[in-house]
C-alpha positions as CSV (number, residue, x, y, z in Angstrom):
1,M,103.1,113.6,17.4
2,T,105.6,115.3,19.5
3,E,108.8,112.9,20.0
4,M,109.5,112.5,23.8
5,P,112.5,111.9,25.6
6,R,113.0,108.5,27.5
7,F,111.7,108.5,31.1
8,E,110.9,106.2,34.1
9,R,109.4,106.4,37.7
10,D,112.4,106.9,40.0
11,A,113.1,104.3,43.2
12,D,110.5,105.5,45.2
13,G,107.8,105.8,42.7
14,T,107.1,109.5,44.0
15,G,108.6,111.0,40.5
16,V,109.9,111.0,37.1
17,I,113.2,111.0,35.7
18,F,114.2,112.0,32.1
19,F,117.0,111.1,29.4
20,L,118.0,113.5,27.3
21,E,120.9,113.9,24.7
22,D,124.5,114.1,26.5
23,D,123.9,111.8,29.5
24,V,122.1,114.5,31.2
25,C,119.0,113.5,33.7
26,V,116.2,115.8,34.5
27,A,114.1,114.6,37.7
28,L,110.5,115.7,38.4
29,K,108.9,115.3,41.7
30,G,105.4,117.1,42.6
31,N,101.8,116.9,42.9
32,S,101.6,118.5,39.2
33,E,104.1,119.6,36.3
34,M,102.8,123.4,37.2
35,R,104.8,123.0,40.6
36,A,107.1,120.3,40.4
37,T,110.6,120.1,42.1
38,A,113.1,119.8,39.6
39,Q,117.0,118.9,39.7
40,L,119.4,117.9,36.8
41,W,123.0,116.1,37.0
42,R,125.0,114.5,34.2
43,A,124.6,110.1,34.5
44,D,128.3,109.8,34.3
45,D,129.2,112.3,37.4
46,P,126.3,112.3,40.2
47,S,128.5,114.7,41.7
48,T,127.1,117.2,39.3
49,M,123.2,117.6,40.8
50,T,121.5,120.8,40.7
51,A,120.2,122.0,44.1
52,P,116.3,121.1,43.5
53,I,114.2,123.8,42.4
54,V,110.3,124.4,42.5
55,G,108.4,126.0,39.5
56,N,106.6,125.4,36.3
57,I,108.0,123.4,34.0
58,L,105.4,124.2,31.3
59,G,106.7,128.1,32.0
60,E,109.6,129.7,29.9
61,P,111.5,131.4,32.6
62,F,112.0,128.0,35.0
63,R,113.1,126.4,31.9
64,S,115.9,129.1,31.3
65,R,116.7,128.8,35.0
66,L,117.1,124.8,34.8
67,V,119.3,125.8,31.9
68,E,121.9,128.7,34.0
69,L,122.2,126.0,36.7
70,A,123.2,123.3,34.7
71,K,126.1,126.0,33.1
72,E,127.3,126.7,36.3
73,K,127.2,123.1,37.5
74,F,128.1,121.0,34.8
75,G,131.5,122.7,34.0
76,A,133.6,124.2,31.2
77,E,133.8,121.5,29.2
78,F,129.5,122.0,28.7
79,D,129.8,124.8,26.2
80,D,127.0,126.7,24.3
81,T,126.1,123.9,22.0
82,Y,125.3,121.5,25.3
83,L,123.4,124.0,26.5
84,A,121.2,124.7,23.4
85,R,120.5,120.7,23.1
86,L,119.8,120.8,27.0
87,R,117.2,123.7,26.2
88,D,115.7,121.6,23.3
89,G,115.3,118.9,25.8
90,L,113.5,120.6,28.1
91,D,111.1,122.1,25.5
92,Q,109.9,118.5,24.5
93,I,109.2,117.6,27.8
94,A,106.6,120.7,28.4
95,T,105.4,120.0,24.5
96,A,105.0,116.5,25.6
97,F,103.2,117.6,28.9
98,N,100.8,119.9,26.9
99,R,99.9,118.0,23.7
100,G,101.8,114.6,23.9
101,T,99.9,111.1,23.5
102,D,100.9,107.7,23.8
103,E,101.2,105.3,20.7
104,E,100.1,102.3,22.3
105,T,97.3,103.6,24.7
106,G,96.8,106.8,23.2
107,R,96.3,108.3,27.0
108,A,97.5,111.8,27.1
109,V,101.3,112.4,28.4
110,R,100.0,114.7,31.2
111,E,98.0,111.5,32.4
112,F,100.6,109.1,31.3
113,L,103.3,110.5,32.5
114,S,101.6,112.1,36.0
115,I,104.0,112.8,38.4
116,R,101.3,112.7,41.2
117,G,102.6,110.8,44.0
118,P,101.1,108.7,46.5
119,S,99.0,109.6,49.1
120,R,100.5,110.5,52.3
121,S,99.1,107.6,54.7
122,I,100.6,105.4,51.7
123,L,103.8,106.8,52.0
124,L,103.8,106.7,55.2
125,L,102.8,102.9,55.5
126,R,106.0,102.8,53.3
127,Y,108.4,104.6,55.5
128,A,107.2,102.1,58.4
129,Q,108.5,98.9,56.7
130,E,112.1,99.3,58.2
131,A,110.2,98.5,61.1
132,E,110.1,94.5,62.1
133,Y,106.9,93.9,63.6
134,F,106.1,90.8,65.7
135,H,103.5,90.2,68.9
136,D,103.6,88.9,72.0
137,P,101.8,86.1,73.9
138,D,99.0,88.1,74.7
139,E,98.4,89.2,71.0
140,E,99.8,92.5,71.5
141,A,101.9,94.2,68.8
142,Y,105.3,95.6,69.2
143,A,108.0,96.7,66.3
144,T,111.4,97.0,66.8
145,V,112.7,100.1,64.9
146,P,116.1,101.2,63.5
147,Q,117.1,104.7,65.1
148,D,120.6,106.3,65.3
149,L,122.6,103.3,64.5
150,R,120.9,100.8,66.8
151,R,117.8,99.3,66.9
152,Q,114.7,99.9,69.7
153,T,111.8,98.0,70.5
154,W,108.6,99.7,71.3
155,S,104.6,98.7,71.7
156,L,102.8,99.7,68.7
157,R,100.5,101.6,71.0
158,S,102.7,103.6,72.9
159,R,103.8,107.1,72.6
160,G,107.2,106.2,71.3
161,F,106.4,104.6,68.4
162,K,104.1,107.2,67.2
163,R,106.6,109.6,67.7
164,W,109.1,107.4,65.7
165,L,106.5,107.3,62.7
166,R,106.0,111.1,62.2
167,Y,109.7,111.5,62.5
168,T,110.0,109.2,59.9
169,F,107.7,110.7,57.5
170,Y,109.4,113.9,58.5
171,Y,112.9,112.8,57.5
172,K,111.9,111.2,54.6
173,E,109.9,113.3,53.2
174,K,111.9,116.5,54.1
175,Q,114.8,114.7,51.8
176,R,112.3,114.1,48.6
177,L,111.8,117.5,49.0
178,G,115.2,118.7,48.5
179,G,115.8,119.1,52.1
180,V,114.9,122.9,51.9
181,Q,111.4,122.4,52.7
182,E,109.6,121.3,55.6
183,P,107.0,118.8,55.3
184,A,103.2,119.4,56.2
185,P,102.6,117.7,59.8
186,L,100.5,114.2,59.8
187,R,96.9,114.1,61.1
188,E,96.4,112.4,64.0
189,S,93.3,110.2,62.7
190,M,96.3,109.1,59.8
191,I,98.3,107.8,62.4
192,T,95.9,106.1,64.3
193,D,94.6,104.2,61.1
194,V,98.2,103.1,60.0
195,V,99.2,101.8,63.4
196,K,95.8,100.2,63.6
197,Q,96.7,98.5,59.9
198,L,100.4,98.0,61.4
199,E,99.0,96.0,64.5
200,A,96.9,93.8,62.1
201,K,100.3,93.0,60.2
202,A,102.4,92.3,63.4
203,Q,99.3,89.8,64.8
204,F,99.1,87.7,61.7
205,E,102.6,88.1,60.0
206,G,104.8,88.8,62.6
207,V,106.7,86.2,65.2
208,R,105.3,85.2,68.4
209,R,107.7,87.0,70.6
210,G,108.3,88.0,74.5
211,V,108.9,91.4,75.5
212,N,110.8,92.2,78.8
213,L,111.1,94.8,81.4
214,R,114.7,95.6,82.5
215,V,114.8,92.1,83.3
216,A,115.0,88.7,81.3
217,E,116.2,85.3,81.3
218,T,116.5,82.8,79.0
219,D,119.0,79.7,78.5
220,G,120.8,80.0,81.7
221,R,121.3,83.8,80.8
222,I,120.1,86.6,82.6
223,Y,119.8,90.4,80.8
224,L,119.8,93.5,82.6
225,D,118.9,96.4,80.4
226,L,120.8,99.7,81.3
227,C,118.0,102.0,80.3
228,N,120.7,104.1,78.6
229,R,120.7,106.1,75.4
230,K,122.9,103.7,73.7
231,W,120.6,100.8,74.2
232,Q,123.0,98.4,76.2
233,V,122.5,95.4,78.1
234,V,124.7,93.2,80.5
235,E,124.5,89.9,79.4
236,I,125.1,87.4,82.6
237,S,126.1,83.7,82.3
238,S,128.4,81.4,84.1
239,E,131.0,82.1,82.6
240,G,131.0,86.0,83.0
241,W,129.2,89.3,82.6
242,R,129.9,91.7,79.8
243,V,127.9,94.7,78.3
244,T,126.3,94.5,74.6
245,D,123.9,96.2,72.1
246,A,120.4,95.5,72.9
247,A,120.2,94.1,69.1
248,D,123.0,91.5,70.0
249,V,120.6,89.3,72.3
250,P,118.0,87.0,71.8
251,V,115.6,88.9,74.0
252,R,113.5,92.3,73.5
253,F,113.6,95.0,76.1
254,I,110.6,97.8,76.2
255,R,111.1,100.8,78.1
256,S,108.1,102.8,79.8
257,K,107.8,106.6,81.3
258,G,110.3,107.0,84.1
259,M,113.1,104.4,83.9
260,G,116.0,105.6,85.0
261,E,119.5,104.6,83.8
262,I,121.7,102.3,85.1
263,P,125.6,103.2,85.0
264,L,128.5,101.0,83.5
265,P,129.6,98.7,85.9
266,D,133.0,98.9,87.1
267,R,134.9,96.4,85.6
268,D,138.3,98.2,86.5
269,G,138.3,95.2,89.1
270,F,137.1,97.6,92.1
271,A,133.7,95.5,92.3
272,S,132.7,95.8,96.3
273,I,129.8,95.9,98.1
274,D,130.9,97.6,101.4
275,P,130.3,101.1,100.6
276,L,126.7,100.2,100.1
277,R,127.1,99.1,104.0
278,Q,128.4,102.6,104.8
279,L,125.7,104.2,102.6
280,L,123.0,102.0,104.4
281,N,124.9,102.9,107.8
282,L,124.2,99.6,109.2
283,Q,126.9,98.3,111.6
284,G,127.2,95.6,114.6
285,E,125.4,92.2,114.9
286,E,122.2,93.7,114.1
287,G,123.4,95.8,111.3
288,E,125.2,92.4,109.7
289,R,121.5,90.4,109.7
290,S,119.4,93.5,108.3
291,F,122.6,93.8,105.6
292,R,122.7,90.3,104.2
293,L,118.9,90.3,104.1
294,I,119.2,93.3,102.1
295,L,121.8,91.6,99.8
296,A,119.6,89.0,99.6
297,W,116.5,91.2,98.0
298,L,118.7,92.9,96.0
299,M,120.4,89.6,94.1
300,Q,116.5,88.1,93.9
301,A,115.4,91.4,92.0
302,L,118.4,90.9,89.6
303,R,116.5,87.8,88.3
304,A,113.5,87.6,85.7
305,R,111.7,84.5,87.6
306,G,110.4,84.7,91.0
307,P,108.6,84.9,93.4
308,Y,110.5,88.0,95.2
309,P,110.3,88.6,99.0
310,V,108.9,92.3,100.3
311,L,111.7,94.2,101.6
312,V,110.3,96.4,104.8
313,L,112.2,98.5,105.9
314,L,111.4,99.9,109.8
315,G,112.8,102.6,112.0
316,E,112.1,105.6,114.1
317,R,111.9,108.9,112.8
318,G,115.4,109.9,111.3
319,S,116.6,106.2,110.3
320,A,117.0,107.2,107.1
321,K,114.9,104.9,105.6
322,S,113.4,106.9,102.1
323,T,117.1,107.3,101.5
324,A,117.7,103.2,101.7
325,A,114.9,102.7,99.6
326,R,115.9,105.2,96.9
327,I,119.5,103.9,97.5
328,L,118.4,100.2,97.0
329,R,116.0,100.7,93.6
330,S,118.8,102.6,92.1
331,L,120.8,99.9,92.0
332,V,118.3,97.3,90.5
333,D,115.7,99.9,88.8
334,P,116.3,103.9,88.8
335,S,113.6,105.6,88.3
336,T,112.8,109.6,87.8
337,V,110.1,108.7,90.6
338,P,111.7,106.4,92.9
339,L,109.2,106.5,95.8
340,R,105.4,106.3,95.5
341,T,102.5,107.0,97.7
342,M,100.3,104.3,98.5
343,P,98.1,103.3,95.6
344,R,94.1,104.0,95.8
345,N,93.1,100.4,94.4
346,P,94.6,97.2,93.2
347,H,94.3,98.6,89.8
348,D,96.6,101.7,89.7
349,L,99.0,99.3,91.8
350,Y,98.7,96.7,88.6
351,I,99.6,99.7,86.6
352,D,102.7,100.3,88.4
353,A,104.0,96.7,88.0
354,V,103.3,96.8,84.2
355,S,105.1,100.1,83.9
356,S,108.1,99.6,86.6
357,W,110.5,96.6,87.5
358,A,110.8,97.6,91.1
359,I,107.9,98.9,93.5
360,S,108.6,101.1,96.2
361,L,106.0,102.5,98.5
362,D,106.9,105.2,100.8
363,N,106.2,106.2,104.4
364,I,103.5,103.5,104.9
365,S,101.7,103.8,108.1
366,S,99.3,101.3,107.7
367,L,98.5,98.7,104.9
368,P,94.8,98.1,104.3
369,K,93.4,94.4,104.0
370,W,93.2,95.0,100.0
371,L,96.7,96.2,99.7
372,S,97.8,93.2,101.8
373,D,96.3,90.7,99.4
374,T,97.7,92.0,96.7
375,L,101.3,92.8,97.5
376,C,101.1,88.9,98.6
377,M,100.1,88.3,95.0
378,M,102.9,90.1,93.1
379,A,105.4,89.0,95.7
380,T,104.4,85.4,94.4
381,G,102.8,85.8,91.2
382,G,99.0,87.3,90.4
383,G,96.6,88.8,88.0
384,F,94.0,91.5,88.0
385,S,91.5,92.0,85.4
386,T,89.3,94.6,84.0
387,R,86.9,95.5,81.5
388,T,88.5,97.3,78.5
389,L,87.1,100.9,78.4
390,F,84.8,101.5,75.2
391,T,83.8,97.4,74.9
392,D,81.3,95.3,76.5
393,R,83.1,92.2,76.4
394,E,86.6,92.7,76.3
395,Q,89.4,92.3,79.0
396,E,92.6,94.3,79.6
397,L,94.3,91.7,81.8
398,F,97.8,92.5,84.1
399,D,100.0,89.8,85.3
400,A,103.3,91.2,87.2
401,M,105.1,89.3,89.5
402,R,107.5,92.2,91.0
403,P,110.6,92.9,93.7
404,I,108.7,95.3,96.5
405,V,110.1,97.7,99.2
406,L,108.2,99.3,101.8
407,N,108.9,101.7,104.7
408,G,107.1,103.0,107.7
409,I,107.5,103.8,111.5
410,T,105.4,101.5,112.5
411,D,104.9,97.6,111.6
412,V,103.1,97.8,109.0
413,V,103.0,94.4,108.1
414,T,100.6,92.7,110.3
415,A,99.1,89.8,108.8
416,D,100.4,86.7,108.6
417,D,100.7,85.6,104.7
418,L,102.8,89.0,104.0
419,V,104.8,88.5,107.0
420,Q,105.8,84.7,105.7
421,R,106.6,87.1,102.5
422,S,108.2,89.4,103.9
423,L,111.8,90.3,105.2
424,I,111.9,93.0,107.7
425,V,114.6,95.2,108.4
426,R,114.9,97.9,111.5
427,L,117.5,100.5,110.5
428,P,119.5,102.4,113.6
429,T,118.5,106.0,114.3
430,L,121.1,108.2,113.2
431,A,123.4,110.1,115.8
432,K,123.2,113.5,116.0
433,G,125.4,115.4,114.0
434,S,126.0,112.2,111.9
435,Y,123.5,113.7,108.9
436,K,124.3,114.4,105.8
437,T,123.1,116.7,102.6
438,E,120.9,114.9,99.7
439,R,123.8,116.6,97.3
440,E,126.5,114.5,99.5
441,I,124.4,111.2,99.4
442,Q,123.6,111.4,95.8
443,R,127.5,112.1,95.1
444,E,128.7,109.4,97.2
445,L,126.0,107.1,95.6
446,G,127.3,108.1,92.3
447,A,131.1,107.4,92.8
448,F,130.2,103.9,94.4
449,R,127.2,102.7,92.4
450,P,129.5,101.4,89.7
451,Q,131.5,99.4,92.0
452,I,128.3,98.1,94.0
453,I,126.4,97.0,90.5
454,A,129.4,95.3,89.0
455,A,129.5,93.1,93.0
456,L,126.0,92.2,92.5
457,L,126.6,90.9,88.7
458,D,130.0,89.1,90.0
459,A,127.9,87.5,92.4
460,A,125.0,86.8,89.9
461,V,127.8,84.8,88.0
462,E,128.6,83.1,91.1
463,G,125.3,82.2,91.4
464,L,124.6,80.5,88.0
465,R,127.5,78.3,88.5
466,G,126.2,77.0,91.4
467,I,122.8,76.8,91.7
468,N,122.3,73.7,89.9
469,S,124.4,72.0,93.0
470,V,122.6,74.1,95.8
471,K,120.7,71.9,98.4
472,V,118.8,74.0,100.7
473,E,117.0,71.4,103.8
474,A,113.7,71.8,104.7
475,L,112.9,74.7,102.1
476,P,111.1,77.7,103.5
477,R,108.0,79.1,101.3
478,M,109.7,80.9,98.7
479,G,112.5,78.2,98.3
480,D,113.9,79.5,94.7
481,F,114.5,82.7,96.6
482,A,116.3,80.7,99.5
483,S,118.3,78.5,96.9
484,W,119.5,81.5,94.8
485,A,120.4,83.6,98.2
486,V,122.4,80.5,99.3
487,A,124.2,80.2,95.7
488,T,125.1,83.7,95.7
489,E,126.2,84.5,99.8
490,V,129.7,83.4,99.2
491,A,130.4,85.8,96.5
492,L,128.9,88.7,98.6
493,G,131.4,87.9,101.4
494,V,128.6,86.5,104.0
495,R,129.4,83.0,105.8
496,R,127.6,80.1,104.8
497,A,127.5,79.4,108.6
498,R,125.0,83.0,108.9
499,S,123.6,82.8,106.0
500,C,121.0,85.3,104.8
501,R,118.6,82.0,104.3
502,P,115.1,83.3,105.1
503,S,112.6,81.0,106.1
504,A,109.2,81.4,107.3
505,P,109.6,81.2,111.0
506,Q,112.4,83.2,111.1
507,M,110.6,85.9,109.6
508,R,107.5,85.0,112.1
509,K,109.9,85.7,114.7
510,A,111.1,88.6,113.4
511,H,108.2,90.2,113.0
512,S,106.8,89.1,116.9
513,R,109.3,91.3,118.1
514,R,108.4,94.0,116.5
515,S,104.6,93.6,116.3
516,K,102.8,92.7,119.8
517,R,99.4,93.1,118.8
518,V,96.0,91.6,120.2
519,R,93.1,90.6,117.6
520,S,90.2,92.6,118.3
521,P,87.6,89.8,118.8
522,S,84.7,89.9,115.5
523,P,82.0,92.6,116.5
524,S,79.4,90.1,115.3
525,T,80.3,87.1,117.5
526,S,81.2,88.9,121.1
527,S,81.1,92.5,122.5
528,P,83.4,95.3,121.9
529,R,86.5,95.1,123.7
530,I,86.9,97.4,126.4
531,T,90.0,98.8,128.1
532,P,90.2,99.6,131.7
533,T,91.5,103.4,130.5
534,V,88.1,103.5,128.6
535,G,86.2,101.9,131.4
536,K,87.7,104.4,133.9
537,A,86.5,107.0,131.9
538,L,83.0,106.1,131.3
539,R,82.5,105.8,135.0
540,A,83.9,108.8,135.8
541,R,80.9,110.4,133.1
542,C,78.5,109.1,135.8
543,C,79.7,109.4,139.1
544,P,83.1,110.5,140.6
545,R,83.1,108.2,143.2
546,C,83.1,105.0,140.7
547,A,86.1,106.5,138.7
548,T,88.4,105.2,140.9
549,A,86.8,101.2,141.5
550,P,87.7,98.2,139.3
551,T,85.8,97.8,136.2
552,R,83.6,94.8,136.0
553,I,82.2,94.5,132.5
554,S,79.0,92.1,131.5
555,S,76.9,92.1,128.6
556,T,72.9,92.2,128.1
557,R,71.1,91.5,125.3
558,R,68.1,93.7,123.6
559,S,67.0,93.6,120.2
560,G,69.1,90.9,119.5
561,R,72.6,92.6,119.8
562,K,74.7,92.7,122.9
563,R,75.5,95.8,124.8
564,P,78.3,96.1,127.5
565,M,77.3,96.9,131.1
566,F,79.8,98.6,132.7
567,S,79.7,98.6,137.4
568,P,82.1,99.2,139.4
569,A,83.2,96.2,141.4
570,R,82.3,95.5,145.0
571,S,84.3,97.3,147.1
572,S,86.5,95.7,150.4
573,V,86.4,98.9,152.6
574,S,83.0,100.8,152.9
575,P,83.1,104.7,153.3
576,P,82.1,106.4,156.5
577,S,78.3,106.4,156.7
578,S,76.5,109.8,156.6
579,G,73.4,108.4,158.4
580,R,71.4,108.7,155.1
581,P,70.1,105.1,154.2
582,G,70.3,104.6,150.6
583,K,73.7,106.6,149.7
584,Y,76.3,104.4,151.3
585,R,75.9,100.4,151.0
586,S,78.5,98.2,153.0
587,S,80.6,95.7,151.9
588,S,77.9,93.2,152.0
589,S,75.7,94.8,149.9
590,P,75.4,94.4,146.7
591,A,77.0,96.9,144.3
592,P,74.8,99.7,142.7
593,T,73.7,98.9,139.2
594,R,73.6,101.7,136.8
595,G,70.4,102.8,135.4
596,G,68.3,100.0,137.3
597,R,64.5,100.7,138.7
598,S,65.7,99.8,142.4
599,G,67.1,102.1,144.5
600,G,69.5,105.2,144.4
601,R,69.9,108.2,143.2
602,F,69.4,107.6,139.8
603,A,65.8,106.0,140.2
604,R,64.8,108.5,143.0
605,K,65.3,111.3,140.1
606,G,63.1,109.2,137.9
607,L,66.2,108.9,135.3
608,S,66.4,105.9,132.9
609,R,69.6,104.4,131.8
610,R,68.6,105.7,128.1
611,K,68.8,109.1,129.7
612,I,71.5,109.0,132.0
613,R,73.7,107.7,128.7
614,G,73.4,111.2,127.0
615,R,73.4,113.0,129.9
616,V,76.9,115.1,131.0
617,P,77.2,114.7,134.6
618,S,77.1,117.8,137.0
619,E,80.6,119.2,138.9
620,P,80.9,116.8,141.9
621,S,80.5,118.7,145.3
622,D,83.1,119.5,147.9
623,R,81.9,116.9,150.4
624,Q,82.4,114.3,147.4
625,K,85.7,115.3,146.9
626,R,86.5,115.0,150.5
627,L,85.2,111.2,150.3
């Protein structure tokens, strides 16, 4: 039997290392010995490793090339004698692959020393073990993966985790192939199968741990995700705040598409909230009141626990409502699309809520009842469920409680339950000549944002210190919000005598000043409401003389429903008689009714009320105009 050199599997299990004389090591990797990647080095000096080359180890030209590479890399002391022994060792490897058998098992050396590595799916699973897998209370699987000297958390079904899998496989395989060859891409079906197996591992072997979006709160500390490339987090406690890595905090943050970066807060002592007042153009007593409500909303948006009031920005055209909403969102939850249109259904709204921390709806003219009810649920807590696609009984559950901003010209908030959850702010109209370009606004906002955010963080620190000692008499509906506003108002420069504490009566009063509306009666219980303008227009269609008479509305029942009847009221002054009986009546006579069967020019012509309703009246005569 041909003598075989000593060998063993490499650390990755994807190749074989042969140990030859003079402490020379030969590594072979690949799917077969006829196309293998080979490298040589001296065991006592790893720096002598040759560049990887691919070829047939059974061929003489490939082995000669390996000897030439060793001669160049091993140095001058590796003379021809050493090279001859190296050549003999390579020939023994080739001979062993051709005819060698194992003494104990009798198997062929080619089979025993098969360098065919594991499948690509096995390699992908092996590379994926670098991540830490866990699941949340809803049994959704997540992974914390190492990337760029830091750790990131992704949902296993997210696009980010699948991209991480692909890149990890690409990087590891390229290293295994010597750093020259590009590995073949992975099939989508393979990625799907691997992700499903990792989901099972996360659910049955991983720990249960909650995940958070932008803001988290635990053990009396608040954590704010800055969403920058360094995965930094602001930790807020009663002792102060600091910026740290996401891997050093006890909570896990996930990120969704469109989440923007919060700049690093200013730690040089220039924290101030005054630039925000200037950016929002709030002046005077009304501006001070509006500014206090806005500050209360911002401070509550920094907490991971609700409820959250709905901030409603109202104003005429030219009051910079959209700009104000964009500025406020950039302080707590920046986004690449900060302002959104009105959703089409509750499902779309909850998709937006689970993908971002704050919700900002722009240019709202009116709120449908379903949207008003959904916003109430989202302000104080509520969920939405729908059937999972391609299943019969599986459900997708959405639970969210989010800070909300609405803006519009008219009083969009009219339902009483939403009014009690809202902070209604009326922005002043900008004077002519005081407009700024978008570039100027963004430049000022970029310069002042670190100072404003630092002031908000300082107020949060004071709030955590005093929240347990705050006592608010006659707590309003959202008591947690009111207590937090009182705890942070001193740090924000708000006097306690003029606190920004909201209450339900205050919100109703603020709304009643702006929303004077009359509720229309239900069509199922009473006749439709007709305004004097509408009644006048209807009378003019039938008789020009009746256009100036007051309206009298009565109801008659036909076919089980009420119909309004319009008739001119009795006139105290009778028009001059024309001598023609029946045309005009005195003030003591009953007023003519429209569409009746007794008297009048309609009855003489044989016209019924139904025919009159669809008839277009002719132009009045000159005599009628003079009368």
